FILOTOR-831399 format. One record per residue: y, x, z of N, C-alpha, C in turn; residue in one letter. Coordinates in steps of 0.02 Angstrom, whole numbers, plus 50000, padded with zeros to 5 digits. Layout:
<recs>
YXZYXZYXZA
...
</recs>
This chain:
<recs>
512095430952037511845425451998511405421052043M
511525414752039511115410152079510765405352032T
510175407452010509775403451965509115402151999V
508925395852003508295394152036507705395251988S
507125396252017506525396951976506405390751935G
506555384951962506465378651926506915378451866T
507545380451874508015380451818507775385051762E
507535390951781507275395651731506675392751695L
506225389551732505625386751702505805381351651Q
506335377651663506555372551616506725375751548E
507015381551549507235384751488506705388851453Y
506185390951489505675395051457505045391051441V
505025384751463504445380551447504405379551372A
503805380151346503695378851276503835384651229G
503995390451257504115396251214503455398851186L
503485401651126502905404951097502955412351113D
502415415251136502385422251154502005426051101Y
502165432451090502655436451126503365434451109P
503825435951155504525434251146504955440051170V
505485441451133505935446951152506525444251192S
506875448851224507475446951263507975443451217R
508075446251157508555443251110508355436151091E
507695435051082507455428351067507575423551125D
507475426051186507585421951245508325419951251L
508765424751240509485423251245509675418151191V
509455419251131509615414651076509345407651091R
508735407451115508425401051131508815397451186W
509025401251237509425398351291510085395651266G
510425399351222511055397151195510975390751154Q
510445390451116510325384551073510115378451114E
509875379551175509625373951216510065372551276N
510685374851276511165373051327511055376151395G
510775382251397510675385651461511345386951494A
511355386751560511975388151596512165395451588S
512785396951605513035403851602512615408451646T
512425406051705512015410051750511335411751720D
511025406851687510375408051655510465413151599V
510975412351558511085416951503511225424051528L
511605424651582511725431251611511085434451635Q
510655430451665510015433051689509575435251630M
509575431351577509175433251518509445439651487L
510105440251484510415446451458510235452451500H
510125451551565509975457051610509245459351607A
508825455651571508125457751564508085464351527L
507555468151541507465474351504507375472751429P
507615477051387507555475951315506845477451293A
506415472451299505725473251280505455466451259E
504835466451240504495460351221504045458251279E
503995451851290503575449051343502985445651310F
502385447851328501775445451296501525438851324A
501755437151385501495431051417502005428251466S
501915422051486502355419151536502345423151601P
501775426151618501725430151679502165436251675T
502155439751618502575445651610503315443851615E
503505438251584504205436151587504385434251658L
503955430751692504085428751761504165434751807S
503735439851797503785445951837504455449551824D
504665449851761505305453151745505885449251774A
505865442651771506405438551800506415439451876L
505825439751906505785440551979506075447152003G
506025452251961506285458851980507055458951979S
507355454151946508085453751943508385450352005L
507975446452039508225442552096508385446852156A
</recs>
């Protein structure tokens, strides 16, 4: 998957936390996220993210 940090930030900006993986995927689908972004969101651990920092750390671990 080749998703830039900037591309991910476009899709997670404005989210209300805490947010679950399922909410992130749904939000991405509703907002026209690319297939690569959706695949990356699906690959996140099935948990809730309490802050943008937690989500960023989880996304970084996938790279």
